[in-house]
C-alpha positions as CSV (number, residue, x, y, z in Angstrom):
1,Q,-5.4,3.2,-19.5
2,V,-4.5,2.1,-16.0
3,Q,-5.9,4.0,-13.1
4,V,-5.0,3.4,-9.4
5,V,-7.1,5.0,-6.7
6,E,-6.4,5.0,-3.0
7,S,-8.8,5.8,-0.1
8,G,-9.1,5.4,3.6
9,G,-6.5,7.8,5.0
10,G,-7.3,10.2,7.7
11,L,-6.5,11.5,11.2
12,V,-6.3,9.0,14.0
13,Q,-4.9,9.0,17.5
14,A,-1.9,7.1,18.5
15,G,-2.8,3.5,19.1
16,G,-5.7,3.6,16.7
17,S,-6.4,1.8,13.5
18,L,-7.1,2.6,9.9
19,R,-7.7,0.6,6.7
20,L,-6.4,1.8,3.4
21,S,-7.9,0.6,0.1
22,C,-6.6,0.7,-3.4
23,T,-8.5,-0.1,-6.5
24,A,-6.9,-0.5,-9.9
25,F,-8.7,-0.2,-13.2
26,G,-7.6,-1.1,-16.7
27,L,-5.5,-4.2,-16.1
28,N,-5.8,-7.9,-15.0
29,F,-5.3,-7.1,-11.4
30,D,-4.9,-10.7,-10.3
31,L,-1.8,-11.0,-12.4
32,H,0.1,-8.1,-10.9
33,S,2.0,-7.7,-7.6
34,V,0.7,-4.8,-5.6
35,G,1.9,-3.0,-2.5
36,W,2.1,0.1,-0.4
37,F,4.8,2.7,-0.1
38,R,4.9,5.8,2.1
39,Q,6.8,9.1,1.9
40,A,7.0,12.1,4.2
41,P,8.0,15.5,3.0
42,G,11.8,15.7,2.4
43,K,12.3,12.0,3.0
44,E,12.9,9.1,0.7
45,R,10.0,6.8,-0.3
46,E,9.8,3.7,1.9
47,G,8.4,0.3,1.0
48,V,5.7,-0.7,3.6
49,S,4.3,-3.9,2.3
50,C,3.9,-6.0,-0.8
51,I,1.8,-8.9,-1.9
52,G,2.6,-11.0,-4.9
53,W,0.3,-11.6,-7.8
54,A,-0.6,-15.1,-6.6
55,G,-1.2,-13.8,-3.0
56,A,2.4,-14.6,-2.1
57,P,5.0,-13.7,-1.2
58,I,4.0,-11.1,1.4
59,T,6.6,-8.8,2.8
60,Y,6.6,-6.1,5.4
61,A,9.0,-3.4,6.4
62,D,10.4,-4.2,9.9
63,S,8.8,-1.0,11.2
64,V,5.3,-2.3,10.6
65,K,5.6,-6.0,11.2
66,G,3.0,-7.2,13.6
67,R,0.9,-4.1,13.3
68,F,0.0,-3.9,9.6
69,T,-1.7,-6.5,7.4
70,I,-1.8,-6.5,3.6
71,S,-4.5,-8.3,1.7
72,R,-6.0,-8.3,-1.7
73,D,-9.4,-9.1,-3.2
74,D,-8.9,-9.9,-6.8
75,A,-12.6,-10.2,-7.5
76,K,-12.8,-6.5,-6.6
77,N,-9.5,-5.4,-8.1
78,T,-8.7,-4.0,-4.6
79,L,-5.7,-4.0,-2.3
80,Y,-6.0,-3.3,1.4
81,L,-3.7,-2.3,4.2
82,Q,-5.1,-2.8,7.7
83,M,-3.1,-0.7,10.2
84,H,-3.3,-1.2,13.9
85,A,-1.4,0.3,16.9
86,L,-0.6,3.4,14.8
87,Q,2.3,5.6,15.9
88,S,3.3,9.1,15.2
89,E,6.1,7.7,13.0
90,D,3.5,6.2,10.7
91,T,2.4,9.7,9.7
92,N,3.0,9.8,5.9
93,M,1.5,10.0,2.5
94,Y,0.7,6.4,1.6
95,Y,0.9,5.3,-2.1
96,C,-0.5,2.2,-3.8
97,A,1.9,0.6,-6.2
98,V,1.0,-1.8,-9.0
99,S,3.7,-3.6,-10.9
100,R,3.5,-2.9,-14.6
101,Q,4.8,-6.3,-15.5
102,R,2.6,-9.4,-14.9
103,F,3.8,-12.4,-13.0
104,V,6.5,-10.4,-11.2
105,P,6.5,-11.5,-7.5
106,S,7.6,-8.3,-6.0
107,C,7.0,-4.5,-5.7
108,S,10.1,-2.7,-6.9
109,G,8.7,0.8,-6.6
110,S,10.7,1.7,-9.6
111,S,9.6,3.4,-12.8
112,D,8.1,0.0,-13.7
113,T,5.2,0.8,-11.4
114,Y,1.7,2.3,-11.7
115,W,1.1,4.7,-8.8
116,G,-1.9,6.1,-7.1
117,Q,-2.3,9.7,-6.1
118,G,-1.7,8.9,-2.5
119,T,-3.7,9.1,0.7
120,Q,-2.6,11.0,3.8
121,V,-2.4,9.2,7.2
122,T,-1.8,11.4,10.2
123,V,-1.3,10.0,13.7
124,S,-1.7,12.4,16.6
125,S,0.1,11.7,19.8
C-alpha cells in the first residue's frame, strides 16, 4: 500500500522561507514523477512544481518561478520544495503528488495520482 506523507508547513512572515518535504512509501520512488500542488478553500487546485522520475523535466508555475526550488532524493524516497520570498498569495494547503504510473515524465494531478494529506503554509504580511 502506497503512503505519501508531507511535512514542513507552518506560519512564516512575508519574505521568509520554508522547506516542504514529502516521503512516499510502498513504491519504487525513483521511477515515479512527483510534484507539489496547492489549494485554498473555495479555489481550484493549482500545480506548483513537478520533477520527472529521472530528475527531469522540472516545471514550475509562473507564480513561483525564481522563488521555489523542487528537488528529490531518491535514496530517501523524499521530495522537497524549498520556498523563498514567500508572499501572502502563497498561503495555501500544499499537497504532494506521486504519479501512479512509472516512467511518466509529468504530474497530471488527475485521479492517476497518489496524494498526501497536505501541509498548511500560512504567510503573514
